[in-house]
N, C-alpha and C positions, 0 to 999 in steps of 0.2 A: 641816418648817420653811418649805420652798419652797410648800408648800400654803397654809399660814397667811398668809404674805406677800401670795400672789395672792388669797386671799378678802379680805384687809384691803383690798388696792388696789381690789378691786372695789367693796366697800362704801363706801369713802371718796369714790371717784369717782362713785358713784351718788348719795351725798348730795349733793355739789356741783351735780350736774346737776337736781336738784329744788328748790334754794335761788332764791328768787327774787332777781334782780338789784336792786340800790338804785335808785331814781329811774327807775322803770319807768312814771311817769304818762302819757308819749306813747307813742303807737302806733308800732311798728316795722314794721307792714306795708308791702311794695313797697319795701323799701329794700336789696334784693339782686338780682344778676343770676341767670341760669340757674335759673329757676323750673322748668323741667321737671325737674329733678333730684328735685324733690319727689314726683313722680308715683310711687306704688308700684307695684312689679313683681310680677306674678303673681295670678290670680285666687283662690287659695287665700289668699293674705296679704290681699287686698281684702275677701274674704269675712270674715275675723276683724277687719275695721276696722283693719288694718294693726298691730295688736299683734303683731308677728311676729319680733322682733330676738332673742328668746331662743327661738323655734320653729324658725327656718330651719336645716335641716341638710341641705338639698339644694343644687342648683346655684343657686337663687334667693337663697342666703345672699351671693352675691357682692355683691347690693344691699343686703340688709337687715342682715347681721353676717357679714364675712369668715371670722370664725373658725369659723362653722357649717360651712364648705366642706370643713374637714377631716374631719368626719362621713360624706362620701359614701364608699360601698364599692364603685361601679362608675362607669363612663364614663355621663355624663347630658347629654342636649341637651335644650333648654328654649326654647319659643317663645311670646310672649305679645302680644296685639293688642288695643287699646283705641280705639274711637271715643269720643274725649275730648269735652269741652265745645266748642261753637263748631265742630263738624265738623272739629276737630283729629284727625290721626291718630298713634298712638303705637305703637311697635314695639320689641320687646326681644327680643334672641337672646343665648344664652350656652351655653357648654359647659363642663362639668367633668370633670377627670381625675385620679383617684386615683394617688397615686405611692408607695403602701404606707406604710412607715416614713419616707418623705421628706416625707409631708405629701399635698397636692392643689393642682393649678393650675387656674385658670379663666381663660377669655377671654369678653368680653362686648361687645355693641354696642348701643346705644339710639339711635332714631331718632324725631324728631317733625317731622310736615309740617304746616304751615298752608295751606288752599286759597288759590288765586290770587285775587288781588282787585285792583280798579281803583284807580289813583293818582287822589286827590282834593285838591285845594288849596283856600284860601279864594276865590281868584279863580276856580276852575274846579271848583265844588262838584259838578257833574255828571260829572266825570271828565276828564282830560287825554288820553285815549287809551292811556297806558301802564298796564301790569299788574306788580304785583310779587307775591314770593311770600317766605315767611319759613320757617325751619326750624332745628331744634337737631341736635346730634349728641354723643356721648359714646362712647369706645371705650377700652378697657383691658384688664388683666390683674389676677388675684388670686392671691395665695399664702396657704395656710393649713395649721397644723401643730399636732397634738396635743402639749403639753407633758408630760401626764400623761393617763392614762385618763380624768380628769374635768376638765381644764383646757386649753382651745384659744385660740391666737390667729391672726389673720390680718391682710391688709392688701389694699387695692385701690389701684392707680395709673391715672390715667385722664387723658385729654385730652378738655377740652369745648369745644365751638364752638357759637355762636349766629350766626345769619344772617338778615338781613331786607333785602330788595331789594339794594342794592349795599353794604351795611354787614355787616361782621361782628367778631365778638369771639373770643379764643383765650384759653385758661387752662389750667393743669395742676392737679390736686387728688389728695389721698390720704384714704382711709378706713381707719380702724385699729379693730379689733374683738376682744373677749375673750369668751369663754363658759365658765361653770362649771355643771358639772351634778352634783347631789348624789344620795345614794341614797334619799333621804326623799321619797316621791311624785314621783320624777322631776323634783324642783324645779331649776330651770335659770335662772342669772341672767347676763345679756348687757350689755355695756357697749360702746358704739359712737360713735366721732366720724366724722362725715360731712362731706366737702366742705371739707377744710382744704387750701386751696391759693392761688394768686396771685389778685389782683384782676384785673379784666378791664375792657376799655372798647371801645365800638364805633368802628370806622374803616373808611374807604372812600371811594368817588367821592362820596358825598352831603354830607361835611362838608369838601369843597374848594370853594373860591370865588375870586373876583377882586375886588380892592379898589382904591380910591384912597386910598393913605395920607394924604394932605393934600388935601381938596378945595378949600381956599382958594388954592392956588398952581396957576397955570396952566403948562402946558408940561412938567410933571413925568411920570414914567411913572405911567400911570392905572391900568392893570392888572395889579398884583403879585398873582401867585398866593398864596393863603393857605389856612390850615387851621384850622378850628375845633377848639379843644382840649377835647375829651371828658372828661367824668368817669369815674374808675374806681371800679368798684362790687366789693362782696365777693361771693362765691358764698354760697349758703345753707347756712353751718354750723350744724350741731346735734350736740348731745350727747343720746343717749340713753340710759336705764337701762331694761331689760326683764326682767320675771320672768313665769316660766310654772310651771304643776305640773299634774299629774294629779289630777283630783278623783275619778275612777272609773277603775279600771284592771282589766278581766278579758279573757277570750278573746274575749267577745262585743262587749262596749262599752269604748270608752275616751272620757271626757270630759275635755278639755284646756281650762284657763283661762289667760289671758295678759293682761299689762298693759304697755304702753309709757310710760315718762315722757319726754317730748321737751324739750329746752331748745333752741330755735333762736335765731338771731341777728337774726330778722328778724320776730319774734312773740313772744308771752308763752309761758310754759309751758303745755303741754297734755298731755292723757293720750288714749291709745287704749285700749279695753277690748274683747276678744273672746274667744270660745269655739268650739271644734270637737269635735263628737260624731263618733266613728269606729264604724261598724257592721261587724264580722266583716272588717276591715281591707280593705272594697271599697267601702262607701258612705260619704261624708262630708257632714255638715250642720254650716253654720257662721252666726255672727251676732256682731254687736258694735256698738259705738259709736265713732266718731273724732272728734278735735278738741275734746274737752271742755275748756273754759277757753282756747280759742282766740280771739284777735281777729279780728273780721269772719268768723267760721265761718259756712258754709252748709251746712245739713242735717247729717250726721253717721252715721245708720243705714246699716248694712251687713248684706246677707244673702247666702249662697252655699252652693254644694254641689259634690261632685265625685265620680269615680268612679276606682278604681284596679284596672287588670286585669293579670294576669299572662299575657303573650302566649305566652311560651315560658319553658323553664327558666331563661335567662339573660336575658331581656327583659321590661320592664314598661311599662306605659303608663298615664299620669294625665292625666285630662280634669277641668279645673274651670272653674266660672263663679261670676260674683260680680256682685250689683247695689248699687250705691252711692247714696244719696240726697244730692244737692247743693241741697237747698231750692228757692230761687227760680230756680235754673239746673235743667237737665233731669237725670235719673238716668244714670248711667254704667253701661254693660253691659261686662262684661270675660270674655274666654276665654283659657284657656292650656293648653299642651300640653308634657307632659314626657315624655320617654323615657329609660329606664335600661338600659343593655347591658354 
């Protein structure tokens, strides 16, 4: 009965996630803060066009679906670096620790750095002589546990910070995920709610100013310190339903196909579709298309590959690469490294 209830809850949630909202005539693009939280983690996922929420059963599940973290059977370290668009640098680090019958624990940190640039104003378009920087940071922890041998749940708690020049914002957020794996062709269904948290607004020195409350009166205090009231913005909340299954399964070859159906709060519903071919559990070839149905989408084709090596009896190393097409913007190259021990 518990399994039946779990499966029904997954299917109902999945249905809700793909039903279009009413009155979506106007675009919702650029209506949330914390856009760096949308940058996918890991070259393996990127090579599959981010159709990964039902696939991730390693430490990268902290980002894609925390329920998948419960499936790790050894300690794992993971690092990913991306030379993102406009020379932006993106780094992700995570560690996963299995706790036996008590589940699994994960810790992670995400860092985004924007190159230094000159401050320009309308009156000084060539620059004021000052320089500014911008960056984002997310840190947190994850916990996951197998409820049965087929059904898992997990969550992530995180602190999110954005900063530009003298302004910054802070918020806290929660991810919740479920994962169900059947015996038929290893069919797996994942449901994930990402970035459910507090609204955030920028504050700092740049929104402080001095004003004269009534310029028509002489002799009053003409320099009262004031602060501009900034608007609060939601984080990029999204609900994902993900399905994966093995099309071919043998000792020499495995062919995995997956699709993620994403329902965001700042865009239209869209799909990510991808596949992965595994050869002798050593060589991996991947491809897919991301953002099908998204408003203002650029590109979408993704390709990638990887190698998995058994360094010793207890240690393994996985190296992955992915190339993602962003249309009129340049292609993005991504490398990631994972160690199991």
